[in-house]
N, C-alpha and C positions, 0 to 999 in steps of 0.2 A: 867697261862696259861688258864687253865680250865675256868675262868670267862671271858677271853677274847673270847674263843670259843663260850660259851653261848650267848655273846652280839652279835658276828658276826652272829650265828645261828638266833637271834632275828631280827637283820637288815635284813637279808635275808627274813625272814617272813613279815617285814614290806612292803619291795619292792614288794611281791607279792601282799599284801593286797591294795597297791597303784596301781597297775596294775589291779586288779580286780575292784576296785571302784573309783580310781581316787584320788589323793592326798589330794587337798583341801576338796573334799566331805568326805572322809573317816577321814581326822582330825577333820572336823566339826562334824561329828557323834560322835566322842569319846568325843571331849571337850564340847560337849552340853550336855551331859548326866552326872547327878549327881551320881547316883547309878548305871543304867544297865551298863554293860560292853560288849563290841563286843568279842563273842567268834567264832573263825574259825572251821570249821568241821575238824576233823584230816583225813590226806590223806590216810588211810588205809580203804580197802574196805568195813569192816564190821562196820564202823561208819555211821550210819544211821542218825546222827545229821545235820542238816544245818547249815549255818552260822547263827548266832542269837544275839541277845542281851539276857543278862540273868542278873538277880538280885538274891541274896540268902540271906535269915535271918534265925536265928537259932530259936528253942524253945525247953524246957524241958519237957514239957508234955502237954497233951490233953486242959488241960484249958488254957494254954498259946497260943497254937495252935489256940482254938476256939476265943480268943481275937484278935491275928492277924487276922484272915480272917474276923472278924467283923470290925477291924479298917479300915483294907484296902478295906472293902465292896467288897469282892470278891464274885463274883456270880459263882458256878461250876455247870455245867450241869451234871446231872448222865449219866452213860455210858447207851447209847441205850434208852434215855428218856428224856423228855422235863421238868421234875421236876427237881427241884433244889435240889441239896443233902442236907439232914440234916447234920449239923456239925458233930453230933455224929455217922455217919454212915461212915464217912471216914476211910478206912482199913490203915494197918500199912504201905503202899506205894499206892499211888495214883497219876495217871496222868491223864488228861483231859483238855479240853476246858474251859476256863473260860472268864470272863469278869472283868476289872477292868476299873473304871471311864468310863464304856461303851465302852472300847476299848478291841478287841480281843487278847487273849495270852493263854499260855498254863501254867497250873499249875502244879508242881511236889512237892508232900509231902511225905517225907519218915520220919516216927515217929520213925523207930529204929536208924537213924542217927541224928533225929530233925533239919531237913532242910525243908524250904519251898522255891521253885525256882519259879520266874516267869521268863517265857521265851517268847520272841517276835520274831517270824521268819516267812519266807515265804511272798509270795504274793498269790493273789488269783488263778493265773494261774499257777503259779510254787513253791511248797510249800519250794523247796531248794534256791530261789533267794531272795536277799534283793534288795530294792530300797528305794527311798525317802519316799514312802508311809509307809513301815516298820519302818523306822527309826521315821516317825512321830507319829505312834501307840506307840513306845516305850517311845519317848518323852513325851506323854500327860500323860502315866501311870508314867513316872519317876517324872514328875512335881508333881502329887498327891501324889506319897509315900515318895518324899521329904520332903513334908509339914507334914508328921505324925511323931510321937515319936515312930519310929521302926527302930531299929540298922541293917543295911544290912553290909555285909561283901564289902570291897573295891575290893578285888580280887575273884571273885567266884571259879576260879580252878587255882590252881599253876602250870600252864604249858604255853609252848611258844606259845599256840593257843588262850589264853585269854588276850586280851589287857587291862591291869591295870597299873596304875600310878607306881605301886611299881617295876614292870618288864620293862616298856617302858615308862619312864620318859620324853624323847624326844618326846612323842607324845604330853603330854601337856604343853610343852615348847612353848612359843608365840614368 
């Protein structure tokens, strides 16, 4: 019974996403990305995250983090500065704008959890909207990081708001 309720709740979420983005368009977004996953903002008022595309990889220490940043050629701008941050200066948690393959994204590093998150979201006029230009930025980064020898988690978050093959296999069926 519980599994059926969970499936029904997920189906309702997909219906909402189809209304927001269009059935074919949304399915194309999900199916065209190898690593990035679409994550919907949560409906409660204190969730300040927009709808977004997310990719997460893990690391064990600073050496591995530096290797990941170098392999992915991530350029991170230091807060309130035009200088690129030196890799050794990254704090235990760090979030800021970055460029991967010359495409703008956000990078979130949490040394305590050992996670590096790439997030592609927003459009110039509205940081909480997604459109095809946002998807294309995610796709360019996705194609680049797919070619690297870096393991990314298939499902960034285990909740109904993250559309991953493990939880929404019907999205990937053709």
